[in-house]
Short mmCIF file of the C-alpha atoms (twelve columns), coordinates in Angstrom:
data_MODEL
# 
_entry.id   MODEL 
# 
loop_
_atom_site.group_PDB 
_atom_site.id 
_atom_site.type_symbol 
_atom_site.label_atom_id 
_atom_site.label_alt_id 
_atom_site.label_comp_id 
_atom_site.label_asym_id 
_atom_site.label_seq_id 
_atom_site.Cartn_x 
_atom_site.Cartn_y 
_atom_site.Cartn_z 
_atom_site.pdbx_PDB_model_num 
ATOM 1   C CA . UNK A 1   115.430 -227.716 21.946 1 
ATOM 2   C CA . UNK A 2   114.636 -231.322 22.784 1 
ATOM 3   C CA . UNK A 3   116.043 -234.013 20.485 1 
ATOM 4   C CA . UNK A 4   114.367 -237.372 19.930 1 
ATOM 5   C CA . UNK A 5   115.613 -240.283 17.815 1 
ATOM 6   C CA . UNK A 6   112.724 -242.147 16.202 1 
ATOM 7   C CA . UNK A 7   112.756 -245.927 15.823 1 
ATOM 8   C CA . UNK A 8   111.508 -247.599 12.663 1 
ATOM 9   C CA . UNK A 9   108.846 -249.616 14.456 1 
ATOM 10  C CA . UNK A 10  105.266 -250.017 13.266 1 
ATOM 11  C CA . UNK A 11  105.922 -247.302 10.660 1 
ATOM 12  C CA . UNK A 12  102.424 -246.809 9.144  1 
ATOM 13  C CA . UNK A 13  100.752 -246.450 12.548 1 
ATOM 14  C CA . UNK A 14  103.546 -244.235 13.874 1 
ATOM 15  C CA . UNK A 15  103.345 -241.895 10.872 1 
ATOM 16  C CA . UNK A 16  99.578  -241.612 11.229 1 
ATOM 17  C CA . UNK A 17  99.688  -240.496 14.853 1 
ATOM 18  C CA . UNK A 18  102.701 -238.190 14.628 1 
ATOM 19  C CA . UNK A 19  101.919 -236.439 11.358 1 
ATOM 20  C CA . UNK A 20  105.463 -237.117 10.135 1 
ATOM 21  C CA . UNK A 21  106.413 -238.259 6.657  1 
ATOM 22  C CA . UNK A 22  108.548 -241.275 5.789  1 
ATOM 23  C CA . UNK A 23  111.537 -239.048 5.032  1 
ATOM 24  C CA . UNK A 24  111.364 -237.645 8.577  1 
ATOM 25  C CA . UNK A 25  112.366 -241.053 9.880  1 
ATOM 26  C CA . UNK A 26  115.750 -240.955 8.184  1 
ATOM 27  C CA . UNK A 27  116.987 -237.995 10.220 1 
ATOM 28  C CA . UNK A 28  117.085 -236.731 13.739 1 
ATOM 29  C CA . UNK A 29  113.882 -234.911 14.630 1 
ATOM 30  C CA . UNK A 30  114.305 -231.777 16.736 1 
ATOM 31  C CA . UNK A 31  111.344 -230.573 18.794 1 
ATOM 32  C CA . UNK A 32  110.822 -226.930 19.672 1 
ATOM 33  C CA . UNK A 33  108.534 -226.636 22.686 1 
ATOM 34  C CA . UNK A 34  105.892 -223.929 23.155 1 
ATOM 35  C CA . UNK A 35  104.392 -223.594 26.635 1 
ATOM 36  C CA . UNK A 36  100.790 -222.388 26.587 1 
ATOM 37  C CA . UNK A 37  97.986  -222.776 29.161 1 
ATOM 38  C CA . UNK A 38  94.877  -224.892 29.714 1 
ATOM 39  C CA . UNK A 39  93.570  -226.777 26.693 1 
ATOM 40  C CA . UNK A 40  90.288  -224.806 26.649 1 
ATOM 41  C CA . UNK A 41  92.026  -221.424 26.647 1 
ATOM 42  C CA . UNK A 42  93.268  -219.321 23.756 1 
ATOM 43  C CA . UNK A 43  96.932  -219.601 24.834 1 
ATOM 44  C CA . UNK A 44  96.748  -223.242 23.770 1 
ATOM 45  C CA . UNK A 45  95.243  -222.168 20.448 1 
ATOM 46  C CA . UNK A 46  98.147  -219.733 19.903 1 
ATOM 47  C CA . UNK A 47  100.640 -222.554 20.315 1 
ATOM 48  C CA . UNK A 48  98.617  -224.784 18.028 1 
ATOM 49  C CA . UNK A 49  98.354  -222.115 15.329 1 
ATOM 50  C CA . UNK A 50  102.098 -221.422 15.389 1 
ATOM 51  C CA . UNK A 51  102.817 -225.150 15.192 1 
ATOM 52  C CA . UNK A 52  100.370 -225.707 12.341 1 
ATOM 53  C CA . UNK A 53  102.079 -223.058 10.209 1 
ATOM 54  C CA . UNK A 54  105.710 -223.788 11.057 1 
ATOM 55  C CA . UNK A 55  105.399 -227.567 10.892 1 
ATOM 56  C CA . UNK A 56  104.403 -227.445 7.236  1 
ATOM 57  C CA . UNK A 57  108.103 -226.807 6.560  1 
ATOM 58  C CA . UNK A 58  109.554 -229.089 9.236  1 
ATOM 59  C CA . UNK A 59  111.637 -230.994 6.682  1 
ATOM 60  C CA . UNK A 60  113.061 -227.777 5.251  1 
ATOM 61  C CA . UNK A 61  113.862 -226.265 8.639  1 
ATOM 62  C CA . UNK A 62  114.868 -229.418 10.491 1 
ATOM 63  C CA . UNK A 63  112.598 -228.854 13.483 1 
ATOM 64  C CA . UNK A 64  108.963 -229.120 14.451 1 
ATOM 65  C CA . UNK A 65  106.999 -227.192 17.075 1 
ATOM 66  C CA . UNK A 66  105.345 -229.095 19.918 1 
ATOM 67  C CA . UNK A 67  102.629 -227.523 22.082 1 
ATOM 68  C CA . UNK A 68  102.679 -228.126 25.832 1 
ATOM 69  C CA . UNK A 69  99.686  -227.372 28.043 1 
ATOM 70  C CA . UNK A 70  100.965 -225.692 31.224 1 
ATOM 71  C CA . UNK A 71  99.694  -223.853 34.275 1 
ATOM 72  C CA . UNK A 72  100.168 -220.505 32.509 1 
ATOM 73  C CA . UNK A 73  102.244 -217.349 32.280 1 
ATOM 74  C CA . UNK A 74  104.394 -217.537 35.408 1 
ATOM 75  C CA . UNK A 75  105.319 -221.151 34.740 1 
ATOM 76  C CA . UNK A 76  106.060 -220.381 31.089 1 
ATOM 77  C CA . UNK A 77  108.382 -217.481 31.901 1 
ATOM 78  C CA . UNK A 78  110.306 -219.503 34.476 1 
ATOM 79  C CA . UNK A 79  110.541 -222.514 32.147 1 
ATOM 80  C CA . UNK A 80  111.736 -220.391 29.208 1 
ATOM 81  C CA . UNK A 81  114.413 -218.698 31.305 1 
ATOM 82  C CA . UNK A 82  115.573 -222.039 32.745 1 
ATOM 83  C CA . UNK A 83  115.638 -223.696 29.323 1 
ATOM 84  C CA . UNK A 84  112.845 -226.189 30.006 1 
ATOM 85  C CA . UNK A 85  110.747 -224.543 27.274 1 
ATOM 86  C CA . UNK A 86  111.939 -222.937 24.048 1 
ATOM 87  C CA . UNK A 87  109.001 -220.504 23.802 1 
ATOM 88  C CA . UNK A 88  106.088 -219.537 26.019 1 
ATOM 89  C CA . UNK A 89  102.808 -217.675 25.636 1 
ATOM 90  C CA . UNK A 90  102.474 -215.197 28.504 1 
ATOM 91  C CA . UNK A 91  100.388 -212.210 29.499 1 
ATOM 92  C CA . UNK A 92  101.987 -208.834 28.846 1 
ATOM 93  C CA . UNK A 93  101.655 -207.822 32.498 1 
ATOM 94  C CA . UNK A 94  103.581 -210.897 33.615 1 
ATOM 95  C CA . UNK A 95  106.279 -210.154 31.039 1 
ATOM 96  C CA . UNK A 96  106.501 -206.610 32.421 1 
ATOM 97  C CA . UNK A 97  106.791 -207.832 36.005 1 
ATOM 98  C CA . UNK A 98  109.352 -210.544 35.217 1 
ATOM 99  C CA . UNK A 99  111.863 -208.234 33.516 1 
ATOM 100 C CA . UNK A 100 111.574 -205.807 36.448 1 
ATOM 101 C CA . UNK A 101 111.782 -208.378 39.223 1 
ATOM 102 C CA . UNK A 102 108.264 -207.688 40.500 1 
ATOM 103 C CA . UNK A 103 105.453 -209.912 41.836 1 
ATOM 104 C CA . UNK A 104 106.541 -213.591 41.732 1 
ATOM 105 C CA . UNK A 105 110.041 -212.526 40.686 1 
ATOM 106 C CA . UNK A 106 110.644 -210.119 43.560 1 
ATOM 107 C CA . UNK A 107 112.971 -212.557 45.359 1 
ATOM 108 C CA . UNK A 108 114.581 -213.892 42.168 1 
ATOM 109 C CA . UNK A 109 115.200 -210.446 40.748 1 
ATOM 110 C CA . UNK A 110 114.798 -209.206 37.146 1 
ATOM 111 C CA . UNK A 111 114.645 -211.990 34.571 1 
ATOM 112 C CA . UNK A 112 117.344 -210.564 32.320 1 
ATOM 113 C CA . UNK A 113 117.344 -213.528 29.904 1 
ATOM 114 C CA . UNK A 114 113.684 -213.071 28.900 1 
ATOM 115 C CA . UNK A 115 113.106 -211.905 25.314 1 
ATOM 116 C CA . UNK A 116 109.980 -210.844 23.397 1 
ATOM 117 C CA . UNK A 117 109.022 -212.239 20.002 1 
ATOM 118 C CA . UNK A 118 105.584 -210.770 19.216 1 
ATOM 119 C CA . UNK A 119 102.205 -210.070 20.804 1 
ATOM 120 C CA . UNK A 120 98.993  -211.718 19.731 1 
ATOM 121 C CA . UNK A 121 95.402  -211.165 20.856 1 
ATOM 122 C CA . UNK A 122 93.895  -209.201 23.718 1 
ATOM 123 C CA . UNK A 123 92.989  -211.061 26.904 1 
ATOM 124 C CA . UNK A 124 90.071  -209.819 28.998 1 
ATOM 125 C CA . UNK A 125 89.818  -210.317 32.746 1 
ATOM 126 C CA . UNK A 126 86.512  -212.183 32.928 1 
ATOM 127 C CA . UNK A 127 84.395  -212.639 36.036 1 
ATOM 128 C CA . UNK A 128 81.688  -215.294 35.741 1 
ATOM 129 C CA . UNK A 129 79.182  -215.653 38.568 1 
ATOM 130 C CA . UNK A 130 76.157  -217.812 39.315 1 
ATOM 131 C CA . UNK A 131 72.893  -215.911 39.389 1 
ATOM 132 C CA . UNK A 132 71.639  -217.887 42.410 1 
ATOM 133 C CA . UNK A 133 74.651  -216.640 44.397 1 
ATOM 134 C CA . UNK A 134 73.212  -213.122 44.070 1 
ATOM 135 C CA . UNK A 135 76.371  -211.620 42.579 1 
ATOM 136 C CA . UNK A 136 75.612  -208.594 40.447 1 
ATOM 137 C CA . UNK A 137 78.912  -206.727 40.796 1 
ATOM 138 C CA . UNK A 138 82.403  -207.399 42.075 1 
ATOM 139 C CA . UNK A 139 81.540  -206.088 45.561 1 
ATOM 140 C CA . UNK A 140 79.046  -208.949 45.942 1 
ATOM 141 C CA . UNK A 141 81.939  -211.436 45.981 1 
ATOM 142 C CA . UNK A 142 82.493  -210.785 49.678 1 
ATOM 143 C CA . UNK A 143 81.846  -213.972 51.624 1 
ATOM 144 C CA . UNK A 144 81.422  -216.021 48.438 1 
ATOM 145 C CA . UNK A 145 83.377  -219.013 47.084 1 
ATOM 146 C CA . UNK A 146 85.535  -217.572 44.326 1 
ATOM 147 C CA . UNK A 147 88.226  -219.164 42.188 1 
ATOM 148 C CA . UNK A 148 91.066  -216.669 41.727 1 
ATOM 149 C CA . UNK A 149 93.220  -219.034 39.661 1 
ATOM 150 C CA . UNK A 150 95.980  -221.548 40.158 1 
ATOM 151 C CA . UNK A 151 99.488  -220.524 41.190 1 
ATOM 152 C CA . UNK A 152 101.607 -220.117 38.073 1 
ATOM 153 C CA . UNK A 153 98.786  -218.618 36.015 1 
ATOM 154 C CA . UNK A 154 98.692  -215.044 34.770 1 
ATOM 155 C CA . UNK A 155 95.050  -214.481 35.558 1 
ATOM 156 C CA . UNK A 156 95.566  -215.114 39.269 1 
ATOM 157 C CA . UNK A 157 97.325  -211.760 39.720 1 
ATOM 158 C CA . UNK A 158 94.701  -210.046 37.550 1 
ATOM 159 C CA . UNK A 159 92.023  -211.390 39.875 1 
ATOM 160 C CA . UNK A 160 93.898  -210.181 42.944 1 
ATOM 161 C CA . UNK A 161 94.398  -206.751 41.340 1 
ATOM 162 C CA . UNK A 162 90.700  -206.522 40.485 1 
ATOM 163 C CA . UNK A 163 89.661  -207.471 44.016 1 
ATOM 164 C CA . UNK A 164 92.157  -205.022 45.522 1 
ATOM 165 C CA . UNK A 165 90.856  -202.206 43.313 1 
ATOM 166 C CA . UNK A 166 87.377  -202.989 44.631 1 
ATOM 167 C CA . UNK A 167 88.620  -202.908 48.226 1 
ATOM 168 C CA . UNK A 168 88.344  -206.675 48.701 1 
ATOM 169 C CA . UNK A 169 91.036  -208.720 50.471 1 
ATOM 170 C CA . UNK A 170 91.359  -212.053 48.638 1 
ATOM 171 C CA . UNK A 171 92.635  -213.763 51.806 1 
ATOM 172 C CA . UNK A 172 90.043  -212.539 54.308 1 
ATOM 173 C CA . UNK A 173 86.942  -211.241 52.513 1 
ATOM 174 C CA . UNK A 174 86.036  -214.296 50.452 1 
ATOM 175 C CA . UNK A 175 86.552  -218.064 50.286 1 
ATOM 176 C CA . UNK A 176 89.242  -218.262 47.620 1 
ATOM 177 C CA . UNK A 177 90.055  -221.410 45.680 1 
ATOM 178 C CA . UNK A 178 93.066  -222.004 43.431 1 
ATOM 179 C CA . UNK A 179 91.848  -224.461 40.804 1 
ATOM 180 C CA . UNK A 180 92.893  -224.548 37.155 1 
ATOM 181 C CA . UNK A 181 90.873  -222.455 34.710 1 
ATOM 182 C CA . UNK A 182 89.839  -225.597 32.792 1 
ATOM 183 C CA . UNK A 183 88.059  -226.949 35.897 1 
ATOM 184 C CA . UNK A 184 86.355  -223.735 37.033 1 
ATOM 185 C CA . UNK A 185 83.343  -223.819 34.628 1 
ATOM 186 C CA . UNK A 186 82.430  -227.347 35.688 1 
ATOM 187 C CA . UNK A 187 82.784  -226.532 39.379 1 
ATOM 188 C CA . UNK A 188 80.626  -223.429 38.929 1 
ATOM 189 C CA . UNK A 189 77.912  -225.494 37.273 1 
ATOM 190 C CA . UNK A 190 78.178  -228.167 39.982 1 
ATOM 191 C CA . UNK A 191 77.662  -225.545 42.697 1 
ATOM 192 C CA . UNK A 192 81.099  -226.017 44.243 1 
ATOM 193 C CA . UNK A 193 82.052  -222.367 43.661 1 
ATOM 194 C CA . UNK A 194 79.976  -219.217 43.201 1 
ATOM 195 C CA . UNK A 195 82.221  -217.333 40.773 1 
ATOM 196 C CA . UNK A 196 85.561  -217.444 39.021 1 
ATOM 197 C CA . UNK A 197 88.046  -215.112 37.352 1 
ATOM 198 C CA . UNK A 198 89.710  -216.004 34.059 1 
ATOM 199 C CA . UNK A 199 91.852  -213.719 31.900 1 
ATOM 200 C CA . UNK A 200 91.411  -215.087 28.405 1 
ATOM 201 C CA . UNK A 201 90.844  -214.218 24.758 1 
ATOM 202 C CA . UNK A 202 87.247  -214.311 23.568 1 
ATOM 203 C CA . UNK A 203 85.288  -216.241 22.605 1 
ATOM 204 C CA . UNK A 204 86.627  -219.273 24.409 1 
ATOM 205 C CA . UNK A 205 85.345  -222.747 25.228 1 
ATOM 206 C CA . UNK A 206 85.715  -222.290 28.990 1 
ATOM 207 C CA . UNK A 207 83.275  -219.358 29.152 1 
ATOM 208 C CA . UNK A 208 80.879  -221.068 26.734 1 
ATOM 209 C CA . UNK A 209 80.884  -224.085 29.061 1 
ATOM 210 C CA . UNK A 210 80.331  -221.905 32.125 1 
ATOM 211 C CA . UNK A 211 77.358  -220.060 30.619 1 
ATOM 212 C CA . UNK A 212 75.666  -223.001 28.864 1 
ATOM 213 C CA . UNK A 213 74.710  -225.244 31.781 1 
ATOM 214 C CA . UNK A 214 71.566  -225.571 33.878 1 
ATOM 215 C CA . UNK A 215 72.874  -223.142 36.471 1 
ATOM 216 C CA . UNK A 216 72.311  -219.601 35.189 1 
ATOM 217 C CA . UNK A 217 75.492  -217.553 34.943 1 
ATOM 218 C CA . UNK A 218 76.289  -213.927 34.198 1 
ATOM 219 C CA . UNK A 219 79.497  -212.208 33.104 1 
ATOM 220 C CA . UNK A 220 80.022  -209.423 35.614 1 
ATOM 221 C CA . UNK A 221 81.013  -205.958 34.246 1 
ATOM 222 C CA . UNK A 222 83.904  -204.250 36.077 1 
ATOM 223 C CA . UNK A 223 84.032  -200.663 34.680 1 
ATOM 224 C CA . UNK A 224 85.132  -198.958 37.915 1 
ATOM 225 C CA . UNK A 225 87.868  -201.528 38.472 1 
ATOM 226 C CA . UNK A 226 88.968  -201.089 34.856 1 
ATOM 227 C CA . UNK A 227 89.267  -197.322 35.321 1 
ATOM 228 C CA . UNK A 228 91.383  -197.699 38.456 1 
ATOM 229 C CA . UNK A 229 93.703  -200.373 37.101 1 
ATOM 230 C CA . UNK A 230 94.350  -198.758 33.716 1 
ATOM 231 C CA . UNK A 231 95.234  -195.526 35.499 1 
ATOM 232 C CA . UNK A 232 97.620  -197.326 37.867 1 
ATOM 233 C CA . UNK A 233 99.395  -199.846 35.597 1 
ATOM 234 C CA . UNK A 234 100.836 -199.343 32.083 1 
ATOM 235 C CA . UNK A 235 100.169 -202.930 30.987 1 
ATOM 236 C CA . UNK A 236 96.396  -202.857 31.599 1 
ATOM 237 C CA . UNK A 237 93.929  -201.625 28.978 1 
ATOM 238 C CA . UNK A 238 90.166  -201.191 28.952 1 
ATOM 239 C CA . UNK A 239 88.328  -203.808 26.947 1 
ATOM 240 C CA . UNK A 240 84.882  -205.305 26.477 1 
ATOM 241 C CA . UNK A 241 83.414  -208.819 26.439 1 
ATOM 242 C CA . UNK A 242 80.749  -209.156 23.746 1 
ATOM 243 C CA . UNK A 243 77.736  -211.019 25.050 1 
ATOM 244 C CA . UNK A 244 76.744  -212.139 21.552 1 
ATOM 245 C CA . UNK A 245 79.586  -214.658 21.879 1 
ATOM 246 C CA . UNK A 246 77.885  -216.231 24.889 1 
ATOM 247 C CA . UNK A 247 74.200  -216.771 24.170 1 
ATOM 248 C CA . UNK A 248 73.784  -218.777 27.376 1 
ATOM 249 C CA . UNK A 249 74.778  -215.876 29.650 1 
ATOM 250 C CA . UNK A 250 71.949  -213.931 31.265 1 
ATOM 251 C CA . UNK A 251 73.535  -210.552 30.443 1 
ATOM 252 C CA . UNK A 252 71.591  -208.059 28.383 1 
ATOM 253 C CA . UNK A 253 74.600  -205.878 27.618 1 
ATOM 254 C CA . UNK A 254 78.300  -206.283 26.844 1 
ATOM 255 C CA . UNK A 255 80.589  -206.402 29.888 1 
ATOM 256 C CA . UNK A 256 83.184  -203.643 30.330 1 
ATOM 257 C CA . UNK A 257 86.398  -204.866 31.924 1 
ATOM 258 C CA . UNK A 258 90.184  -204.586 31.685 1 
ATOM 259 C CA . UNK A 259 92.741  -206.746 29.962 1 
ATOM 260 C CA . UNK A 260 96.249  -207.462 28.758 1 
ATOM 261 C CA . UNK A 261 97.918  -208.801 25.612 1 
ATOM 262 C CA . UNK A 262 99.017  -212.378 25.011 1 
ATOM 263 C CA . UNK A 263 102.694 -212.359 24.002 1 
ATOM 264 C CA . UNK A 264 105.163 -214.938 22.736 1 
ATOM 265 C CA . UNK A 265 108.472 -214.949 24.618 1 
ATOM 266 C CA . UNK A 266 111.732 -216.853 24.452 1 
ATOM 267 C CA . UNK A 267 115.200 -216.749 25.996 1 
ATOM 268 C CA . UNK A 268 118.228 -214.671 25.022 1 
ATOM 269 C CA . UNK A 269 119.949 -218.036 24.520 1 
ATOM 270 C CA . UNK A 270 117.538 -219.087 21.763 1 
ATOM 271 C CA . UNK A 271 119.079 -219.381 18.314 1 
ATOM 272 C CA . UNK A 272 118.744 -216.234 16.194 1 
ATOM 273 C CA . UNK A 273 117.883 -218.364 13.159 1 
ATOM 274 C CA . UNK A 274 115.218 -220.324 15.058 1 
ATOM 275 C CA . UNK A 275 113.465 -217.180 16.292 1 
ATOM 276 C CA . UNK A 276 113.833 -215.494 12.894 1 
ATOM 277 C CA . UNK A 277 112.329 -218.493 11.127 1 
ATOM 278 C CA . UNK A 278 109.285 -218.775 13.389 1 
ATOM 279 C CA . UNK A 279 108.670 -215.012 13.305 1 
ATOM 280 C CA . UNK A 280 108.926 -214.915 9.520  1 
ATOM 281 C CA . UNK A 281 106.573 -217.859 9.033  1 
ATOM 282 C CA . UNK A 282 103.873 -216.351 11.250 1 
ATOM 283 C CA . UNK A 283 104.066 -212.837 9.801  1 
ATOM 284 C CA . UNK A 284 104.211 -214.012 6.191  1 
ATOM 285 C CA . UNK A 285 101.233 -216.300 6.771  1 
ATOM 286 C CA . UNK A 286 99.327  -213.844 8.937  1 
ATOM 287 C CA . UNK A 287 96.014  -214.194 7.091  1 
ATOM 288 C CA . UNK A 288 96.025  -217.954 7.589  1 
ATOM 289 C CA . UNK A 289 97.033  -217.474 11.228 1 
ATOM 290 C CA . UNK A 290 94.104  -215.067 11.714 1 
ATOM 291 C CA . UNK A 291 91.724  -217.668 10.289 1 
ATOM 292 C CA . UNK A 292 92.643  -220.278 12.888 1 
ATOM 293 C CA . UNK A 293 90.742  -218.665 15.786 1 
ATOM 294 C CA . UNK A 294 88.204  -215.869 16.055 1 
ATOM 295 C CA . UNK A 295 90.335  -214.175 18.739 1 
ATOM 296 C CA . UNK A 296 93.040  -213.620 16.094 1 
ATOM 297 C CA . UNK A 297 90.827  -212.106 13.406 1 
ATOM 298 C CA . UNK A 298 91.701  -208.457 14.128 1 
ATOM 299 C CA . UNK A 299 95.461  -208.891 14.383 1 
ATOM 300 C CA . UNK A 300 97.575  -206.188 12.774 1 
ATOM 301 C CA . UNK A 301 101.274 -206.723 12.070 1 
ATOM 302 C CA . UNK A 302 102.410 -203.413 13.533 1 
ATOM 303 C CA . UNK A 303 100.259 -203.870 16.630 1 
ATOM 304 C CA . UNK A 304 101.907 -207.259 17.153 1 
ATOM 305 C CA . UNK A 305 105.069 -205.335 18.087 1 
ATOM 306 C CA . UNK A 306 103.261 -203.511 20.901 1 
ATOM 307 C CA . UNK A 307 103.107 -204.475 24.614 1 
ATOM 308 C CA . UNK A 308 106.556 -206.088 24.367 1 
ATOM 309 C CA . UNK A 309 108.176 -205.013 27.614 1 
ATOM 310 C CA . UNK A 310 111.074 -207.490 27.453 1 
ATOM 311 C CA . UNK A 311 113.801 -206.746 24.860 1 
ATOM 312 C CA . UNK A 312 112.918 -208.061 21.405 1 
ATOM 313 C CA . UNK A 313 114.984 -211.103 20.473 1 
ATOM 314 C CA . UNK A 314 117.586 -210.300 17.745 1 
ATOM 315 C CA . UNK A 315 116.179 -213.045 15.521 1 
ATOM 316 C CA . UNK A 316 112.723 -211.474 15.598 1 
ATOM 317 C CA . UNK A 317 114.178 -207.974 15.187 1 
ATOM 318 C CA . UNK A 318 116.053 -209.103 12.071 1 
ATOM 319 C CA . UNK A 319 112.743 -210.038 10.434 1 
ATOM 320 C CA . UNK A 320 110.979 -206.850 11.568 1 
ATOM 321 C CA . UNK A 321 113.717 -204.747 9.956  1 
ATOM 322 C CA . UNK A 322 113.608 -206.747 6.725  1 
ATOM 323 C CA . UNK A 323 109.820 -206.388 6.581  1 
ATOM 324 C CA . UNK A 324 109.945 -202.643 7.263  1 
ATOM 325 C CA . UNK A 325 108.004 -202.995 10.512 1 
ATOM 326 C CA . UNK A 326 110.713 -201.099 12.409 1 
ATOM 327 C CA . UNK A 327 113.347 -198.619 11.285 1 
ATOM 328 C CA . UNK A 328 116.686 -200.069 10.206 1 
ATOM 329 C CA . UNK A 329 118.370 -197.987 12.897 1 
ATOM 330 C CA . UNK A 330 116.329 -199.570 15.672 1 
ATOM 331 C CA . UNK A 331 118.107 -202.170 17.774 1 
ATOM 332 C CA . UNK A 332 116.883 -204.327 20.663 1 
ATOM 333 C CA . UNK A 333 114.412 -202.522 22.857 1 
# 
């Protein structure tokens, strides 16, 4: 946790911008940080939704949640383990790889301090491409300018996996860029890239922006890639992007693809009471949480305990046992 002592200076203006009450100023305010992703993505919305619910009782609990926009899953895992973040929203595949010492963690080894809290919405690997670049399927990306995602993001590895499954070398067969997901839609519309990958919950502002400009854009289906990847990796699932969410796209049909789950993680060093409190508030206000973004509307409490490949934090497990979501005999996974 990060602790900040507030000064009684320009009180009315300060209260307005911070959302604090006058009584908050008489005590030390403790901030609990949640690392998310780009501000147009659903990771950021997850952090905001958690904060909105928990912060209603900040005086009772003595802490308030603060959302931090970050470069994504890899950064969030590393920052949680190092103690720079209290919680992080990460893709389930990155969680899986971190606890096993795979991918970016191959040299560092298994991240034994990583702990699961709960999973949230599904994230679909989304490939947007400009029509004038003559890209109708993933194989057409050869020789094109394609954003595969910034280092530290979860969707970068998804893009590389998708390309590999299609027999495309991301280093030699295309002109790969590494820009942030927030910037990709604008660069696509400006003609600076021909296509981009983004693993994200739908609908999302980034894809709306990409498909609503003057340059015509399609969302490319990847059914063959989805079949290969779901057969090869336990953390990938088949999913679909509904075109009705993106009226500006030129697609006539929904786009079949593959995806992962967004998950909330923390460290083994996190306070049991802190994790218990946040878990309880979200699960006992699940209907309100679901109302805060369309990507959350189909959440189911029991399904929120799936795709958790790091051990469940004892604080979260305490709540799950009390709520009857797991058997009383079940301990940390």
